[in-house]
C-alpha positions in Angstrom: 3.2 1.3 0.4 6.0 1.7 -4.7 10.0 -0.1 -5.4 10.8 3.1 -6.5 4.1 2.8 -1.9 -2.1 7.2 -0.2 -0.5 6.1 0.4 4.7 1.0 -0.2 8.0 0.0 -4.8 5.4 2.1 -3.1 7.7 5.1 -7.5 5.4 7.9 -7.6 3.1 8.4 -4.7 0.2 10.4 -4.2 -0.6 14.0 -3.4 -4.3 14.0 -2.7 -5.4 15.7 0.4 -6.4 12.6 2.1 -8.3 13.4 5.2 -6.4 12.7 8.5 -7.4 9.2 9.9 -9.4 9.1 12.9 -8.9 5.6 13.8 -6.9 4.8 17.0 -5.8 1.6 18.5 -3.1 -0.5 19.7 -1.3 -2.5 16.8 0.0 -5.8 17.3 2.4 -6.9 14.7 2.9 -10.5 13.7 5.3 -12.1 11.4 2.7 -14.4 9.9 0.0 -13.8 7.4 -3.6 -14.7 8.0 -4.1 -18.4 8.8 -7.3 -19.7 7.0 -8.4 -23.3 7.2 -8.2 -24.4 3.6 -11.1 -26.7 3.6 -13.6 -24.2 5.1 -12.3 -21.5 2.7 -13.0 -23.6 -0.4 -16.3 -24.6 0.8 -17.5 -21.2 1.6 -15.9 -19.9 -1.6 -17.8 -22.4 -3.7 -21.1 -21.7 -2.0 -20.8 -18.0 -2.5 -20.0 -18.5 -6.3 -23.4 -19.4 -6.9 -24.9 -16.0 -5.9 -21.9 -13.8 -6.8 -22.8 -11.7 -9.9 -19.3 -11.7 -11.2 -18.0 -15.3 -10.4 -17.9 -16.4 -14.1 -15.2 -13.8 -14.9 -12.6 -15.5 -12.7 -10.1 -18.0 -14.1 -11.6 -21.5 -13.6 -8.6 -22.6 -11.4 -9.2 -19.7 -9.0 -13.0 -20.2 -9.0 -12.4 -23.9 -8.3 -10.3 -23.4 -5.3 -12.7 -20.5 -3.9 -9.9 -18.2 -2.9 -7.5 -15.5 -4.0 -4.0 -15.4 -2.4 -3.0 -11.8 -1.7 0.7 -10.8 -1.0 0.7 -7.9 1.2 3.0 -6.1 3.8 0.5 -6.2 6.8 2.3 -3.5 8.8 1.2 -0.2 7.2 -1.8 1.2 9.0 -4.5 2.2 8.0 -4.0 0.5 4.8 -3.4 -2.9 6.3 -2.4 -3.9 9.7 -3.0 -6.3 12.6 -5.5 -5.3 15.2 -5.4 -6.2 18.9 -6.6 -9.7 18.3 -4.2 -10.2 15.4 -6.7 -10.0 12.7 -5.7 -8.3 9.5 -7.7 -5.1 9.1 -7.6 -1.8 7.1 -8.6 -0.3 4.0 -7.3 -3.1 1.8 -8.7 -5.9 3.6 -12.1 -4.3 3.7 -12.1 -3.6 0.0 -11.0 -7.2 -0.7 -14.1 -8.5 1.4 -16.2 -6.4 -0.9 -14.6 -7.6 -4.0 -14.9 -11.1 -2.8 -18.8 -11.0 -2.5 -18.9 -9.9 -6.1 -16.6 -12.7 -7.3 -17.6 -15.5 -4.9 -14.2 -16.2 -3.5 -12.3 -15.5 -0.3 -9.4 -13.0 -0.4 -6.7 -14.5 1.8 -4.0 -12.0 2.9 -0.3 -13.5 3.2 2.2 -11.5 5.1 5.6 -10.5 3.2 8.0 -7.5 3.1 7.0 -4.9 0.7 10.2 -5.2 -1.6 9.5 -8.9 -2.1 5.8 -8.8 -3.1 6.2 -8.3 -6.9 8.7 -11.3 -6.9 6.3 -13.4 -5.1 3.6 -12.5 -7.6 5.8 -13.3 -10.6 6.7 -16.7 -9.0 3.0 -17.5 -8.4 3.0 -17.5 -4.7 0.5 -14.9 -4.7 -2.4 -14.3 -7.2 -2.5 -10.6 -6.5 -0.4 -8.0 -4.5 -2.6 -5.5 -2.7 -0.3 -3.3 -0.3 -0.7 0.4 -0.8 1.4 -0.2 -4.0 1.8 2.8 -6.2 1.1 1.9 -10.0 4.2 3.3 -11.9 5.4 2.6 -15.6 8.5 1.0 -14.1 6.6 -1.6 -12.2 4.4 -2.2 -15.2 7.4 -2.9 -17.3 9.6 -4.6 -14.8 12.3 -1.9 -14.6 14.3 -1.1 -11.6 13.3 2.5 -10.6 16.9 3.4 -9.7 19.0 1.9 -12.4 16.3 1.8 -15.1 17.4 -1.7 -16.0 14.9 -4.6 -16.8 14.8 -6.8 -13.7 11.7 -9.1 -14.4 8.4 -9.2 -16.1 6.1 -6.3 -15.3 2.8 -6.4 -13.8 -0.7 -5.0 -14.4 -2.4 -2.8 -12.0 -6.0 -2.2 -11.3 -6.0 1.4 -9.8 -8.4 1.9 -6.8 -7.1 4.9 -4.6 -5.0 8.2 -4.8 -2.5 9.4 -2.4 0.6 11.6 -1.9 4.0 11.2 0.0 4.5 13.1 3.3 7.4 14.0 5.6 6.9 14.0 9.2 9.2 14.6 12.3 9.1 14.4 15.9 6.5 16.6 17.4 7.8 20.1 18.3 11.1 19.4 16.6 11.0 19.9 12.9 14.7 20.4 12.5 13.8 23.2 10.1 12.4 20.7 7.5 9.5 21.8 5.4 10.5 20.5 2.0 12.5 17.7 0.6 15.4 19.8 -0.1 15.5 20.6 3.5 16.5 17.0 4.1 19.9 17.5 2.7 22.6 16.8 5.3 20.0 15.2 7.6 18.9 11.7 8.5 15.8 10.2 7.1 14.1 6.9 7.8 11.7 5.2 5.3 10.4 1.8 4.3 12.6 0.0 1.8 11.4 0.0 -1.7 8.7 2.5 -1.3 8.2 5.9 -3.2 9.6 7.7 -0.3 12.7 5.6 -0.4 13.0 6.5 -4.3 12.3 10.2 -3.6 14.9 10.4 -0.9 17.7 8.8 -3.1 16.7 11.2 -6.0 16.7 14.2 -3.8 20.0 13.3 -2.0 21.7 13.2 -5.6 20.8 16.9 -6.0 22.1 18.0 -2.5 25.5 19.0 -3.6 27.4 21.1 -1.0 24.5 20.9 1.5 25.5 17.3 2.0 23.7 14.1 1.0 20.7 12.8 2.9 21.5 9.9 5.1 18.8 7.3 4.4 18.1 4.5 6.7 15.5 2.0 5.0 13.6 -0.6 7.1 11.6 -3.6 6.2 8.3 -1.8 7.3 7.2 1.5 8.2 6.6 0.9 11.8 10.2 0.0 12.2 11.1 3.4 10.7 8.7 5.2 13.0 10.3 3.5 16.0 13.6 4.7 15.0 12.5 8.3 14.6 10.5 8.1 17.8 13.7 7.1 19.7 15.8 10.0 18.3 17.6 8.1 15.8 16.7 10.3 12.8 15.7 13.8 11.9 12.6 12.9 9.9 10.6 10.2 8.3 8.5 9.8 5.0 5.8 7.6 4.0 2.4 7.7 2.0 0.1 10.6 3.4 -2.6 8.2 4.9 0.0 6.2 6.8 2.0 9.4 8.0 -1.4 11.0 9.0 -2.3 7.8 11.0 1.1 7.8 12.7 0.7 11.4 13.7 -3.0 10.8 15.0 -2.3 7.6 16.9 1.5 7.3 18.0 1.7 8.2 21.6 -1.7 9.5 21.7 -0.8 12.0 19.0 2.1 13.4 21.0 4.9 11.7 19.0 4.9 13.0 15.5 3.8 16.1 13.3 3.5 16.4 9.5 5.7 19.0 7.9 5.4 20.6 4.4 3.0 19.6 1.6 2.4 16.2 -0.1 4.1 15.4 -3.3 4.0 12.8 -6.1 0.3 12.3 -6.4 -0.3 8.7 -7.9 -2.7 5.8 -7.7 -2.6 2.8 -5.6 -3.0 -0.4 -7.6 -3.7 -4.0 -7.2 -1.0 -5.9 -8.9 -1.6 -8.9 -11.2 1.3 -10.8 -13.0 1.6 -10.1 -16.6 -0.5 -12.4 -19.0 -3.2 -13.0 -16.4 -5.7 -10.9 -18.3 -8.8 -12.8 -17.2 -8.0 -12.3 -13.5 -7.3 -8.6 -14.2 -10.4 -8.0 -16.0 -12.4 -9.8 -13.2 -10.8 -7.6 -10.4 -11.5 -4.3 -12.5 -15.1 -5.5 -13.1 -15.5 -6.1 -9.3 -14.0 -3.0 -8.2 -16.2 -1.0 -10.4 -19.3 -2.9 -9.1 -18.3 -2.1 -5.6 -17.9 1.6 -6.5 -21.3 1.7 -8.1 -23.0 -0.1 -5.3 -21.7 2.1 -2.6 -19.6 -0.3 -0.7 -16.4 1.3 -1.9 -17.4 4.6 -0.4 -18.4 3.0 3.0 -14.8 1.6 3.3 -13.1 4.7 2.4 -15.3 6.7 4.9 -14.8 4.2 7.5 -11.0 5.0 7.5 -11.4 8.6 7.0 -9.6 8.9 3.6 -12.4 10.3 1.4 -10.1 12.7 -0.4 -8.1 9.9 -2.1 -11.3 8.0 -3.5 -11.7 7.3 -7.1 -14.9 7.1 -9.2 -13.8 4.4 -11.6 -11.2 1.5 -11.7 -8.6 1.9 -14.3 -6.0 -0.4 -15.5 -2.4 0.8 -15.6 -3.2 4.4 -15.1 0.1 5.2 -13.4 3.1 7.1 -14.9 
């Protein structure tokens, strides 16, 4: 899920040959983030801190309140989405639960559109942004991926997964599309502010006499899928795990197909506002701990995306 993300300003996405996701189910979208009783959250977080091995690494303010607020676009299955009961589920929530056990706090996901997450992070609305966000130098430095102008303070990333960007079409109707250059003169739907969006704009600028790509960007990827499903576009693009999940589950596997190869391999990162080094280091240590103890592999295997797994957490490993 990169503004300029295996995989939302998701600017370079990931090429890893992530396994097709074998999870199916009806998705119930809601506009609200998880609702958590603040008193019970603080109580459970404080109690867990006594036994959590890495609790002392957290900033005191977060440890005292017993929770970490996570900004996320909760409409990006299988990375994060709402299940039939309205519960936030997916790769990111499962990993957050594992991290919370190490740190003795509860990760509370709050819903927001992808292109506003970094702004919310900088304004301290969130402590973290975890939303299939690609780690890029532009994001690290607070630079707009299109204009290359400074637009704000950058963020630090703790990288935790690798993925690539894919193109998908209606099943049985690929419109002759197998590469990004084949999109010239055609209509593409994407999620706003993602790597797919950035790639489409860059490719369109190179189309020349073939005609520019008509790009329609939506607040979330599910809206883009709906437009393509209804015949309002020639193709869609998103991170490979998301595209593979849509191909597997939408219409019982009868709506979409993947075309061509993944491009732009890059890491997903958990974003932290610049200057919050204590929190960044705590998340890095917790992620390495769950990689070492096997919890990370269990989560990745549960969602069928083993090929995108990492063996070590890295800070700002994107390019």
